N, C-alpha and C positions, 0 to 999 in steps of 0.2 A: 163619607166625611170625617173630619178630623183625623184623615191617614194621607200619607203623601201618595200623590198619583201621577203617574210618569205616561208620558204619551211619546211616539215617535214619528219625526216628519220625515220619510222617504222621497228620494229623486231629487235631493239638493246638490247641484253642481257644486265640486272641489271649492273650496276656498270662497264658498259665496257665506255672507255674514246673514243670518238668520237670526230675527230676534222675537220674542215672544211677550206681549203684555195678556195677564190673566184679570179680567174684571169679574169683582163678586156681584151677585144681585143688589147688593147695598150701595155699589159704585164704585167700592175701592179697587185702583187698576194698581196692581203689581208685576213689574217686569219679572220676568222668570228665568232665570239663566238656562242654557242649554249647553250642551257638550255634544261633539262630533264622536259617533259610535264607531269601531273599525269598519262598518259594513259601509259608510259614510250617511248615515240616517241620521238625525239630531234626536237626540232624547233631553226632552221639557219635564219640569218635574215641578208639581205645587201641592199645595195643601187645601182644598176648600174646606172652611171652616162655618159655613152657613148653607142649608139647603136652597136650594132656587136655581134659576138660569145665571151661569156664568158665561161671560163673552170671551174665547180665545182668540187673540188677533195676533196674526204674524206679517212681519215686513221681512223683504229679502232684498238685500243691498237699500237699503232705507227707503224702500218702494213697498208701500201697501200692498199686498196682495189681493185680486181682485174678489174672493170669494169670503173672506172674512170681514168681519167677524164671525166665527163658528161659534155657534151655541150650544152649550151642553146642560141638561138640567141635572142636578146633584141631590141624591136624596139618600135617606141612610140605608145601608143595605147594597149600594149599587156596586158595581164591578166593573169598573176602569179597564182591566186587563182585555175585555172586549172591545173596546175602540183601538181603530187603527186608521191613522191618517196618511195618506199619499200625495205628496205635495203636485208630482206630475196630475194624478187622477181628478185633483182638486181644481188645477188650473184648466183643465179641458174637459173635465167633466160637464155634460146638459141637464144631468139630474137638478132637481130644484129640491134640495135638502140645506141649503142656506138657510140660517136663523130658522132652521126647525128641529124643535125637540126632538133625539134619536133614542128609543128606549131597547134595551137588550133584555131577552129574557134568561 
């Protein structure tokens, strides 16, 4: 919390426009700029300023992705480097983790 947090989205086709909005626990929506990395992944950065559940919304070429918003619980001492998001896996996964807090030890 109170420090920049980065996450990568992999498996995005070349030339696609991937947009991200992060919604804080108090309801503030913040467009989050992303940049395409040399490996083709998109890297997004935001700074959580309050504890609680944040919703990460991604859209691809102006279409909302069906598995989003993705919920992330933010707490003091959390390690965001342990989170990895893969667009292909999210789009085609049968896992029931959407909108569920995930904790890493």
